[in-house]
DSSP file (Angstrom, degrees, kcal/mol; ACC not computed):
  #  RESIDUE AA STRUCTURE BP1 BP2  ACC     N-H-->O    O-->H-N    N-H-->O    O-->H-N    TCO  KAPPA ALPHA  PHI   PSI    X-CA   Y-CA   Z-CA
    1    1 A R              0   0    0      0, 0.0     0, 0.0     0, 0.0     0, 0.0   0.000 360.0 360.0 360.0 136.4  112.3  107.5  250.1
    2    2 A F        -     0   0    0      1,-0.1     2,-0.3     3,-0.0     3,-0.0  -0.364 360.0-105.8 -75.8 151.3  114.3  107.9  246.9
    3    3 A P        -     0   0    0      0, 0.0     2,-0.2     0, 0.0    -1,-0.1  -0.603  42.6-101.2 -75.7 145.1  113.5  105.7  243.8
    4    4 A E        -     0   0    0     -2,-0.3     3,-0.1     1,-0.1     0, 0.0  -0.398  35.5-107.9 -66.9 136.8  116.0  103.0  243.2
    5    5 A A        -     0   0    0     -2,-0.2    -1,-0.1     1,-0.1    -3,-0.0  -0.366  39.3-104.7 -57.4 136.4  118.6  103.4  240.5
    6    6 A P        -     0   0    0      0, 0.0     2,-0.7     0, 0.0    -1,-0.1  -0.289  30.8-117.1 -67.0 151.1  118.0  101.3  237.4
    7    7 A D        +     0   0    0      1,-0.2     3,-0.4    -3,-0.1     4,-0.0  -0.800  32.1 177.1-100.2 117.0  120.2   98.2  236.9
    8    8 A Y    >   +     0   0    0     -2,-0.7     3,-1.4     1,-0.2    -1,-0.2   0.425  56.9  97.6 -93.9   0.4  122.3   98.7  233.8
    9    9 A N  T 3  S+     0   0    0      1,-0.2    -1,-0.2     0, 0.0    -2,-0.0   0.736  79.9  57.6 -65.0 -24.7  124.3   95.4  234.2
   10   10 A G  T 3  S+     0   0    0     -3,-0.4    -1,-0.2     2,-0.0     2,-0.2   0.596  87.0  97.5 -79.3 -11.2  121.8   93.6  231.7
   11   11 A L  S <  S-     0   0    0     -3,-1.4     2,-0.1     1,-0.1    -3,-0.0  -0.493  73.8-126.5 -84.7 146.9  122.6   96.2  228.8
   12   12 A T     >  -     0   0    0     -2,-0.2     4,-2.2     1,-0.1     5,-0.2  -0.377  28.8-102.1 -83.7 169.9  125.0   95.3  226.2
   13   13 A D  H  > S+     0   0    0      1,-0.2     4,-2.9     2,-0.2     5,-0.2   0.926 124.7  50.2 -55.9 -49.2  128.1   97.6  225.3
   14   14 A E  H  > S+     0   0    0      1,-0.2     4,-2.8     2,-0.2     5,-0.3   0.940 109.8  49.4 -64.3 -46.0  126.2   98.8  222.2
   15   15 A E  H  > S+     0   0    0      1,-0.2     4,-2.3     2,-0.2    -1,-0.2   0.901 111.8  49.2 -55.4 -37.9  123.0   99.6  224.2
   16   16 A L  H  X S+     0   0    0     -4,-2.2     4,-2.8     2,-0.2     5,-0.2   0.954 112.4  47.3 -68.0 -47.7  125.0  101.5  226.7
   17   17 A R  H  X S+     0   0    0     -4,-2.9     4,-2.5     1,-0.2    -2,-0.2   0.915 112.6  48.8 -65.5 -39.9  126.8  103.5  224.0
   18   18 A N  H  < S+     0   0    0     -4,-2.8    -1,-0.2     1,-0.2    -2,-0.2   0.889 114.0  45.7 -64.3 -37.0  123.5  104.2  222.2
   19   19 A M  H  < S+     0   0    0     -4,-2.3    -2,-0.2    -5,-0.3    -1,-0.2   0.903 117.3  46.2 -80.9 -31.9  121.8  105.4  225.4
   20   20 A E  H  < S-     0   0    0     -4,-2.8    -2,-0.2    -5,-0.2    -1,-0.2   0.934 101.4-147.4 -62.6 -47.4  125.0  107.5  226.4
   21   21 A G     <  -     0   0    0     -4,-2.5    -3,-0.1    -5,-0.2    -2,-0.1   0.326  20.6-143.3  80.3 149.7  125.4  109.0  223.1
   22   22 A Q        +     0   0    0     -4,-0.1    -1,-0.1     4,-0.0    -4,-0.1   0.433  65.2 105.1-120.0   1.2  128.6  110.1  221.4
   23   23 A Q  S  > S-     0   0    0      1,-0.1     4,-1.9     4,-0.0     3,-0.2  -0.385  83.1-108.0 -85.4 165.4  127.4  113.3  219.6
   24   24 A R  H  > S+     0   0    0      1,-0.2     4,-2.3     2,-0.2     5,-0.2   0.848 116.6  56.5 -60.5 -35.7  128.3  116.8  220.9
   25   25 A E  H  > S+     0   0    0      2,-0.2     4,-2.4     1,-0.2    -1,-0.2   0.891 107.1  48.9 -60.0 -42.0  124.8  117.5  222.2
   26   26 A A  H  > S+     0   0    0     -3,-0.2     4,-1.9     2,-0.2    -1,-0.2   0.899 111.4  48.2 -67.4 -40.9  124.8  114.4  224.4
   27   27 A I  H  X S+     0   0    0     -4,-1.9     4,-2.9     2,-0.2    -2,-0.2   0.939 112.3  49.7 -60.5 -50.5  128.2  115.2  225.8
   28   28 A I  H  X S+     0   0    0     -4,-2.3     4,-2.9     1,-0.2    -2,-0.2   0.897 110.7  49.9 -61.5 -42.1  127.1  118.8  226.5
   29   29 A A  H  X S+     0   0    0     -4,-2.4     4,-2.4     2,-0.2    -1,-0.2   0.897 108.5  53.3 -63.7 -40.3  123.9  117.5  228.3
   30   30 A R  H  X S+     0   0    0     -4,-1.9     4,-1.8     2,-0.2    -2,-0.2   0.957 111.4  45.2 -62.8 -49.6  126.0  115.1  230.4
   31   31 A L  H  X S+     0   0    0     -4,-2.9     4,-2.0     1,-0.2    -2,-0.2   0.871 111.8  51.9 -56.0 -41.4  128.2  118.0  231.6
   32   32 A G  H  X S+     0   0    0     -4,-2.9     4,-2.2     1,-0.2    -1,-0.2   0.892 109.3  50.0 -63.5 -39.6  125.1  120.2  232.2
   33   33 A A  H  X S+     0   0    0     -4,-2.4     4,-1.7     2,-0.2    -2,-0.2   0.880 111.6  48.4 -60.7 -40.1  123.6  117.4  234.3
   34   34 A L  H  X S+     0   0    0     -4,-1.8     4,-2.1     2,-0.2    -2,-0.2   0.863 111.4  51.3 -65.8 -41.5  127.0  117.0  236.4
   35   35 A E  H  X S+     0   0    0     -4,-2.0     4,-1.7     2,-0.2    -2,-0.2   0.901 110.1  48.5 -63.7 -40.9  127.0  120.8  236.9
   36   36 A N  H  X S+     0   0    0     -4,-2.2     4,-2.4     2,-0.2    -2,-0.2   0.918 111.3  49.8 -63.2 -44.2  123.4  120.7  238.1
   37   37 A I  H  X S+     0   0    0     -4,-1.7     4,-1.6     1,-0.3    -2,-0.2   0.827 110.1  50.8 -70.4 -32.8  124.3  117.9  240.5
   38   38 A Q  H  X S+     0   0    0     -4,-2.1     4,-2.0     2,-0.2    -1,-0.3   0.834 109.5  51.9 -63.6 -38.4  127.3  119.9  241.7
   39   39 A T  H  X S+     0   0    0     -4,-1.7     4,-2.0     2,-0.2    -2,-0.2   0.889 110.1  47.8 -73.3 -41.0  125.1  122.9  242.3
   40   40 A L  H  X S+     0   0    0     -4,-2.4     4,-2.7     2,-0.2    -1,-0.2   0.909 111.1  50.3 -62.2 -45.3  122.6  120.9  244.3
   41   41 A L  H  X S+     0   0    0     -4,-1.6     4,-2.6     2,-0.2    -2,-0.2   0.849 109.3  50.1 -64.6 -38.2  125.2  119.3  246.4
   42   42 A N  H  X S+     0   0    0     -4,-2.0     4,-2.1     2,-0.2    -1,-0.2   0.879 111.7  49.8 -61.2 -41.3  126.9  122.7  247.3
   43   43 A A  H  X S+     0   0    0     -4,-2.0     4,-2.2     2,-0.2    -2,-0.2   0.932 109.9  49.8 -67.0 -38.2  123.5  124.0  248.2
   44   44 A A  H  X S+     0   0    0     -4,-2.7     4,-2.9     1,-0.2     5,-0.2   0.961 110.8  49.5 -62.6 -44.6  122.8  121.0  250.5
   45   45 A V  H  X S+     0   0    0     -4,-2.6     4,-2.9     1,-0.2     5,-0.2   0.914 111.3  51.1 -59.0 -40.9  126.3  121.4  252.2
   46   46 A M  H  X S+     0   0    0     -4,-2.1     4,-2.0     2,-0.2    -1,-0.2   0.896 110.1  48.8 -62.3 -42.7  125.4  125.2  252.8
   47   47 A Q  H  X S+     0   0    0     -4,-2.2     4,-2.8     2,-0.2    -2,-0.2   0.949 111.9  48.5 -69.8 -47.4  122.1  124.3  254.3
   48   48 A F  H  X S+     0   0    0     -4,-2.9     4,-2.8     1,-0.2    -2,-0.2   0.945 110.9  50.9 -62.0 -43.0  123.8  121.7  256.7
   49   49 A D  H  X S+     0   0    0     -4,-2.9     4,-1.1     1,-0.2    -1,-0.2   0.909 111.5  47.5 -68.5 -33.1  126.4  124.3  257.7
   50   50 A Q  H >X S+     0   0    0     -4,-2.0     3,-0.8    -5,-0.2     4,-0.7   0.947 111.2  52.2 -67.7 -45.6  123.5  126.8  258.5
   51   51 A Y  H >< S+     0   0    0     -4,-2.8     3,-1.4     1,-0.3    -2,-0.2   0.943 107.7  52.6 -57.6 -44.5  121.6  124.1  260.5
   52   52 A K  H 3< S+     0   0    0     -4,-2.8     4,-0.3     1,-0.3    -1,-0.3   0.786 103.3  56.6 -63.1 -26.4  124.7  123.4  262.5
   53   53 A L  H <X S+     0   0    0     -4,-1.1     4,-1.9    -3,-0.8     3,-0.3   0.557  82.6  90.1 -73.9 -16.1  125.1  127.1  263.4
   54   54 A I  H <X S+     0   0    0     -3,-1.4     4,-2.1    -4,-0.7     5,-0.2   0.855  86.2  46.7 -57.3 -43.5  121.6  127.3  264.9
   55   55 A P  H  > S+     0   0    0      0, 0.0     4,-2.2     0, 0.0    -1,-0.2   0.873 112.9  50.5 -67.9 -31.1  122.6  126.3  268.5
   56   56 A E  H  > S+     0   0    0     -4,-0.3     4,-1.5    -3,-0.3    -2,-0.2   0.867 112.9  43.7 -75.1 -34.8  125.5  128.7  268.5
   57   57 A V  H  X S+     0   0    0     -4,-1.9     4,-2.5     2,-0.2     5,-0.2   0.881 113.1  53.4 -73.6 -41.6  123.4  131.6  267.3
   58   58 A Q  H  X S+     0   0    0     -4,-2.1     4,-2.9    -5,-0.3     5,-0.2   0.924 110.4  47.8 -66.1 -41.5  120.6  130.7  269.8
   59   59 A A  H  X S+     0   0    0     -4,-2.2     4,-1.8    -5,-0.2    -1,-0.2   0.886 110.4  50.8 -68.5 -31.4  123.2  130.7  272.7
   60   60 A Q  H  X S+     0   0    0     -4,-1.5     4,-2.4     2,-0.2    -1,-0.2   0.932 112.5  47.4 -69.1 -43.4  124.6  134.1  271.6
   61   61 A L  H  X S+     0   0    0     -4,-2.5     4,-1.9     1,-0.2    -2,-0.2   0.901 112.5  48.4 -66.7 -36.5  121.1  135.5  271.5
   62   62 A N  H  X S+     0   0    0     -4,-2.9     4,-2.0     1,-0.2    -1,-0.2   0.885 111.0  51.4 -65.9 -33.8  120.3  134.0  274.9
   63   63 A A  H  X S+     0   0    0     -4,-1.8     4,-1.8    -5,-0.2    -2,-0.2   0.865 108.2  51.4 -68.9 -37.8  123.5  135.4  276.3
   64   64 A T  H  < S+     0   0    0     -4,-2.4     4,-0.3     1,-0.2    -1,-0.2   0.883 110.0  48.6 -70.6 -34.5  122.7  138.8  275.0
   65   65 A H  H >< S+     0   0    0     -4,-1.9     3,-1.2    -5,-0.2    -2,-0.2   0.938 112.8  49.5 -64.9 -47.8  119.1  138.8  276.6
   66   66 A V  H 3< S+     0   0    0     -4,-2.0    -2,-0.2     1,-0.3    -1,-0.2   0.828 109.9  50.7 -69.6 -36.1  120.7  137.7  280.0
   67   67 A N  T 3< S+     0   0    0     -4,-1.8     2,-0.5    -5,-0.2    -1,-0.3   0.445  74.6 116.2 -87.2   1.4  123.4  140.3  280.1
   68   68 A I    <   -     0   0    0     -3,-1.2    -3,-0.0    -4,-0.3    -4,-0.0  -0.575  52.6-162.8 -70.5 118.6  121.3  143.3  279.4
   69   69 A N        -     0   0    0     -2,-0.5    -2,-0.1     1,-0.0    -3,-0.0  -0.808  15.4-122.0-107.3 149.3  121.6  145.3  282.6
   70   70 A P        -     0   0    0      0, 0.0    -1,-0.0     0, 0.0     0, 0.0  -0.303  47.3 -81.7 -69.6 165.2  119.3  148.2  283.8
   71   71 A P        -     0   0    0      0, 0.0     4,-0.1     0, 0.0     0, 0.0  -0.345  58.6 -84.0 -70.7 154.9  120.8  151.5  284.4
   72   72 A P    >   -     0   0    0      0, 0.0     3,-1.5     0, 0.0    -3,-0.0  -0.081  36.2-116.1 -53.4 155.0  122.5  152.2  287.6
   73   73 A P  T 3  S+     0   0    0      0, 0.0     0, 0.0     0, 0.0     0, 0.0   0.682 110.5  64.6 -69.7 -15.0  120.4  153.2  290.5
   74   74 A N  T 3  S+     0   0    0     25,-0.0    26,-4.0    27,-0.0     2,-0.5   0.393  86.5  86.9 -88.9   5.8  122.1  156.7  290.7
   75   75 A V  E <   -A   99   0A   0     -3,-1.5     2,-0.4    24,-0.2    24,-0.2  -0.884  58.7-165.1-112.5 131.8  120.8  157.8  287.2
   76   76 A D  E     -A   98   0A   0     22,-2.5    22,-1.9    -2,-0.5     2,-0.5  -0.919   5.7-154.7-112.0 143.3  117.4  159.4  286.9
   77   77 A E  E     -A   97   0A   0     -2,-0.4     2,-0.4    20,-0.2    20,-0.2  -0.959  14.1-173.6-117.9 133.0  115.8  159.8  283.6
   78   78 A Q  E     -A   96   0A   0     18,-3.0    18,-3.0    -2,-0.5     2,-0.6  -0.987  19.5-140.7-128.3 137.2  113.2  162.6  283.1
   79   79 A V  E     -A   95   0A   0     -2,-0.4     2,-0.4    16,-0.2    16,-0.2  -0.898  21.5-160.0 -97.7 120.9  110.9  163.4  280.2
   80   80 A V  E     -A   94   0A   0     14,-2.2    14,-1.8    -2,-0.6     2,-0.7  -0.895  13.3-136.2-105.6 125.6  110.8  167.1  279.6
   81   81 A N  E  >  -A   93   0A   0     -2,-0.4     4,-1.4    12,-0.2     5,-0.2  -0.767  11.0-154.4 -84.5 120.6  107.9  168.5  277.7
   82   82 A T  H  > S+     0   0    0     -2,-0.7     4,-2.1    10,-0.5     6,-0.5   0.801  89.6  56.7 -59.9 -32.8  109.4  171.1  275.4
   83   83 A E  H  > S+     0   0    0      1,-0.2     4,-2.6     2,-0.2    -1,-0.2   0.949 107.3  49.5 -66.5 -48.6  106.2  173.2  275.1
   84   84 A A  H  4 S+     0   0    0      1,-0.2    -1,-0.2     2,-0.2    -2,-0.2   0.866 116.1  41.2 -66.2 -30.8  106.1  173.6  278.8
   85   85 A Q  H  < S+     0   0    0     -4,-1.4    -1,-0.2     3,-0.1    -2,-0.2   0.790 129.7  24.0 -86.4 -26.2  109.7  174.7  279.1
   86   86 A T  H  < S-     0   0    0     -4,-2.1    -3,-0.2     2,-0.3    -2,-0.2   0.735  90.5-125.9-106.6 -30.3  109.9  177.0  275.8
   87   87 A G  S  < S+     0   0    0     -4,-2.6     2,-0.3    -5,-0.5    -4,-0.2   0.281  77.6 116.7  85.8  -6.4  106.4  178.1  275.3
   88   88 A E  S    S-     0   0    0     -6,-0.5     2,-1.1    -5,-0.1    -1,-0.4  -0.665  72.5-123.5 -89.5 149.0  107.0  176.6  271.6
   89   89 A N        +     0   0    0     -2,-0.3    -1,-0.0    -3,-0.1    -6,-0.0  -0.776  40.0 174.9 -95.1  92.9  105.1  173.7  270.3
   90   90 A L        -     0   0    0     -2,-1.1    -7,-0.2     2,-0.1    -8,-0.1  -0.736  32.1-132.1 -97.7 146.9  107.9  171.3  269.4
   91   91 A P  S    S+     0   0    0      0, 0.0     2,-0.3     0, 0.0    -1,-0.1   0.590  80.6  57.0 -75.1  -6.0  106.9  167.9  268.2
   92   92 A T  S    S-     0   0    0      0, 0.0   -10,-0.5     0, 0.0     2,-0.3  -0.784  71.4-132.4-125.5 158.4  109.3  165.8  270.3
   93   93 A N  E     -A   81   0A   0     -2,-0.3     2,-0.4   -12,-0.1   -12,-0.2  -0.828  26.8-128.6-106.5 154.9  109.9  165.4  274.0
   94   94 A I  E     -A   80   0A   0    -14,-1.8   -14,-2.2    -2,-0.3     2,-0.6  -0.889   9.8-138.3-108.0 133.8  113.6  165.5  275.3
   95   95 A H  E     -A   79   0A   0     -2,-0.4     2,-0.4   -16,-0.2   -16,-0.2  -0.776  17.2-162.2 -86.4 127.4  115.0  162.8  277.5
   96   96 A V  E     -A   78   0A   0    -18,-3.0   -18,-3.0    -2,-0.6     2,-0.5  -0.967   3.8-167.3-114.6 130.1  117.2  164.2  280.3
   97   97 A V  E     +A   77   0A   0     -2,-0.4     2,-0.4   -20,-0.2   -20,-0.2  -0.968  13.3 174.8-118.5 110.8  119.5  161.8  282.0
   98   98 A A  E     -A   76   0A   0    -22,-1.9   -22,-2.5    -2,-0.5     2,-0.4  -0.943  25.5-131.2-117.2 140.5  121.0  163.3  285.2
   99   99 A E  E     -A   75   0A   0     -2,-0.4   -24,-0.2   -24,-0.2   -25,-0.0  -0.740  21.2-128.9 -93.3 133.3  123.3  161.5  287.8
  100  100 A N              0   0    0    -26,-4.0   -26,-0.0    -2,-0.4    -1,-0.0  -0.687 360.0 360.0 -78.8 134.4  122.4  161.8  291.4
  101  101 A P              0   0    0      0, 0.0    -1,-0.1     0, 0.0   -27,-0.0   0.506 360.0 360.0 -70.6 360.0  125.4  162.9  293.5
């Protein structure tokens, strides 16, 4: 819960002017405070926008996982050991994909 804002209705005009300040530093400080508030509001809006996108992203991820199809049944994949084929000691295996007629 946020703290309640103070009630300024009981202050006189002179007290409000003294509190607000008329010097350059006071005006710059007020403008800086307003810029900080604007930055915080922009960040909050951006977070809400990201939060609203969560269901859409989850649906896309779920659709991607469901639509992954295995290779067709007429395709065989063989792993060939290169050393056995060439007599050379090569560091990797070669995957050969051949279609069955």
